[in-house]
C-alpha positions in Angstrom: 2.6 11.7 8.4 -0.7 10.2 9.4 -4.2 9.7 7.9 -7.2 10.3 10.1 -10.2 8.2 8.8 -13.6 9.2 10.0 -16.7 7.1 9.0 -19.8 9.2 9.2 -23.5 8.4 8.7 -26.0 11.3 9.2 -23.5 13.2 11.4 -24.0 16.7 10.0 -24.5 18.1 13.5 -21.2 16.6 14.8 -18.8 16.3 12.0 -17.7 19.9 11.9 -16.8 20.0 15.6 -15.0 16.6 15.3 -12.8 17.9 12.5 -12.0 21.0 14.5 -11.0 18.9 17.5 -8.8 16.6 15.4 -7.0 19.6 13.8 -6.5 21.3 17.2 -5.1 18.1 18.7 -2.7 17.6 15.9 -1.7 21.2 15.8 -0.8 21.0 19.5 1.0 17.7 19.7 0.9 15.9 16.4 2.8 15.5 13.1 3.2 18.4 10.8 1.8 16.5 7.8 -1.6 14.7 7.9 -4.8 14.3 6.0 -8.4 13.8 7.2 -10.5 11.4 5.2 -14.3 11.4 5.9 -16.3 8.5 4.5 -19.9 9.7 4.0 -21.8 6.4 4.2 -24.9 7.3 2.2 -26.1 10.1 4.6 -29.4 11.7 4.0 -28.3 14.9 5.7 -25.5 17.3 4.8 -22.7 15.3 6.4 -20.6 15.1 3.2 -20.9 18.8 2.3 -20.2 20.0 5.9 -17.1 17.8 6.0 -15.9 19.0 2.6 -16.5 22.7 3.5 -14.4 22.1 6.6 -11.5 21.0 4.4 -11.7 17.2 4.8 -11.3 14.8 1.8 -14.7 13.2 1.4 -15.4 9.8 0.0 -19.1 9.3 -0.6 -21.1 6.0 -0.7 -24.3 6.1 -2.8 -26.1 4.1 -0.1 -25.5 3.1 3.4 -22.9 0.3 3.3 -21.9 -0.1 7.0 -19.4 1.1 9.5 -16.8 -1.5 8.5 -17.1 -0.9 4.8 -16.6 2.8 5.4 -13.4 2.2 7.3 -12.1 -0.2 4.7 -12.7 2.3 1.9 -11.2 5.1 3.9 -8.1 3.1 4.8 -7.8 2.0 1.2 -7.9 5.6 0.0 -5.5 6.9 2.7 -2.2 8.4 1.5 -0.1 7.7 4.6 1.0 4.5 6.3 0.0 5.5 9.8 -3.8 5.3 10.2 -6.0 6.6 13.0 -9.7 6.0 13.0 -12.1 8.0 15.1 -15.9 8.2 15.1 -17.7 11.4 13.9 -20.1 11.7 16.8 -17.9 13.4 19.4 -17.7 10.4 21.8 -13.9 10.0 21.5 -11.4 12.6 22.6 -9.3 13.7 19.6 -6.7 14.9 22.2 -5.7 11.3 22.6 -4.6 10.8 19.0 -1.0 12.0 19.5 -0.5 9.6 22.4 -1.9 6.6 20.4 0.5 7.5 17.5 3.4 7.7 19.9 2.7 4.3 21.3 2.4 2.9 17.8 5.8 4.3 17.0 7.2 2.4 20.0 6.6 -0.9 18.1 3.0 -1.8 18.7 0.9 -3.1 15.8 -2.3 -1.7 17.2 -3.0 0.9 19.8 -6.6 1.1 21.1 -8.2 3.9 23.1 -9.9 1.9 25.9 -13.0 3.8 27.0 -13.5 4.8 30.7 -15.9 7.1 32.6 -19.5 7.2 33.7 -20.9 7.3 30.2 -19.6 3.8 29.6 -21.9 2.3 32.2 -24.1 -0.3 30.4 -27.8 -0.7 30.7 -29.2 -3.9 32.4 -29.6 -5.4 28.9 -26.4 -4.2 27.4 -24.1 -5.2 30.3 -24.6 -9.0 30.0 -24.2 -8.9 26.2 -20.9 -7.0 26.5 -19.7 -9.5 29.2 -20.4 -12.5 26.9 -18.6 -10.9 24.0 -15.6 -9.9 26.1 -15.4 -13.3 27.7 -15.3 -15.0 24.3 -12.5 -12.7 23.1 -10.5 -13.0 26.3 -11.0 -16.8 26.5 -9.9 -17.3 22.9 -6.9 -14.9 23.0 -5.8 -15.7 26.5 -5.3 -11.9 27.0 -7.2 -9.3 29.0 -9.0 -7.0 26.6 -10.2 -3.8 28.3 -12.2 -2.6 25.3 -13.1 -5.0 22.5 -14.7 -2.6 20.1 -13.4 0.9 20.7 -13.7 3.2 17.7 -10.5 5.1 18.4 -7.4 3.3 17.4 -4.1 3.6 15.5 -2.4 1.1 13.3 -0.4 0.7 10.0 -2.1 0.6 6.7 0.1 -2.2 5.3 -0.6 -4.4 8.4 -4.4 -4.2 8.4 -5.2 -4.6 4.7 -4.3 -8.3 4.4 -7.0 -8.8 7.1 -9.7 -7.1 5.1 -11.4 -10.4 3.8 -11.8 -11.5 7.4 -13.0 -8.2 8.8 -16.7 -7.4 8.7 -18.3 -4.5 6.9 -20.7 -3.5 9.7 -20.6 -2.4 13.3 -18.3 -5.3 14.4 -15.3 -4.2 12.3 -13.3 -3.1 15.3 -14.1 -6.2 17.3 -13.1 -8.5 14.5 -9.9 -6.5 14.0 -9.0 -6.8 17.7 -9.5 -10.5 17.6 -7.5 -11.0 14.3 -4.5 -9.0 15.6 -4.4 -10.9 18.9 -4.8 -14.3 17.4 -2.1 -13.8 14.9 0.5 -12.7 17.5 0.5 -9.0 16.9 1.3 -6.5 19.7 -1.8 -4.7 20.9 -1.8 -1.8 23.5 -4.7 -0.2 25.3 -4.6 3.4 26.3 -7.3 4.6 28.8 -9.4 7.5 27.4 -12.5 9.4 28.5 -15.7 8.4 26.8 -17.7 11.5 26.0 -21.3 12.4 25.5 -22.6 11.7 22.0 -23.8 14.4 19.6 -27.2 13.4 18.1 -28.7 9.9 18.3 -27.0 6.6 18.2 -27.2 4.4 15.1 -26.5 1.2 17.0 -29.3 -1.3 17.3 -28.4 -3.2 20.4 -29.9 -6.7 19.8 -29.2 -6.9 16.1 -25.7 -5.5 16.3 -24.8 -7.7 19.3 -25.9 -10.8 17.4 -23.8 -9.7 14.4 -20.8 -9.1 16.7 -21.2 -12.5 18.2 -21.4 -14.0 14.7 -18.1 -12.4 13.7 -16.4 -13.3 16.9 -17.3 -16.9 16.4 -16.2 -16.8 12.8 -12.9 -15.2 13.8 -12.3 -17.9 16.4 -13.1 -20.7 14.0 -10.8 -19.1 11.4 -7.8 -18.4 13.6 -8.1 -20.8 16.5 -10.9 -23.3 16.1 -9.7 -25.6 19.0 -10.7 -22.9 21.5 -14.3 -22.7 20.2 -14.7 -26.5 20.2 -13.1 -26.7 23.7 -15.7 -24.2 24.9 -18.5 -26.3 23.3 -17.1 -29.5 24.8 -16.9 -27.9 28.3 -20.5 -26.7 27.9 -21.7 -30.2 27.0 -20.0 -31.7 30.0 -21.4 -29.0 32.3 -24.9 -29.5 31.1 -24.7 -33.3 31.1 -23.2 -33.5 34.6 -25.8 -31.1 35.9 -28.6 -33.2 34.5 -27.0 -36.3 35.9 -26.7 -34.8 39.3 -30.4 -33.8 39.3 -31.4 -37.3 38.2 -29.2 -38.8 40.9 -30.8 -36.6 43.6 -34.2 -37.7 42.2 -33.2 -41.3 42.8 -32.8 -42.4 39.2 -29.3 -43.8 39.3 -29.3 -45.5 36.0 -30.5 -42.5 34.1 -28.0 -40.3 35.9 -25.1 -42.6 34.9 -26.2 -42.8 31.3 -26.5 -39.0 31.0 -23.0 -38.6 32.5 -21.5 -41.0 30.1 -23.3 -39.4 27.2 -22.0 -36.0 28.2 -18.4 -37.2 28.4 -18.7 -38.9 25.0 -20.2 -35.8 23.4 -17.4 -33.7 24.8 -14.8 -36.0 23.4 -16.5 -36.0 20.0 -16.8 -32.2 19.9 -13.2 -31.8 20.9 -12.1 -34.2 18.2 -14.0 -32.2 15.6 -12.0 -29.2 16.9 -8.7 -30.9 16.3 -9.8 -31.8 12.8 -10.9 -28.2 12.2 -7.5 -27.0 13.4 -5.7 -29.4 11.2 -7.7 -28.2 8.2 -6.9 -24.6 9.1 -3.2 -25.4 9.1 -3.4 -27.1 5.8 -5.3 -24.2 4.2 -3.0 -21.4 5.4 0.1 -23.1 4.1 
């Protein structure tokens, strides 16, 4: 028995097809008992009525509250322990749902559909932003993370709900979820999936949502593993300081070069010490 949770905002043109694809996938190779919960996040079109007419259970927000808030409300209202989330815009293949659930039943705490294919190619602006976010997650967790923020994933309701206070209400919900699971020692699997063409126009605002994602990644690192963040800052201070010292040395200013180098090392030591204090406070607070 599983609950499929679908957040939807102005997806009247896609939600019907998405529901049909989910039902077809589960009828072919899925559990006999399931429910589909659509969270209509304050849509101004007929998203909610189309989903209800197609037989989904619809939860309606009076105003747009965000992707993460929609998922939290849908998961909270779900009747079954096994949860699968999938976007309403047609970009994720519903045919992958049975495989994700199968891997979850093998003992994983989270199974993520890792997107592949030509439609995943990033623009010249999006690519460096994605690399920075991925680097931060992989550096902090010490794990390779093929897809940080995929919107197709399976997990247990009882496992995710304690994390709700630390998971954001906006676009970055899945990113913060991945980080939280990895940093608390849970088993996470990534299953390659095709990334399909979107129906309609995207709701993502690249610069704003990237900054918010970076914010929640940093908050997650500070909450779960602050030493890693302060270690990164300390390393950055050393790198900048030694680069400046080298440039001054090449310019013939030996005293200034030595002073900058010493200052960089002292700054790094101070920053790392602050990280140790932050980690000690974290251990005290979680007891």
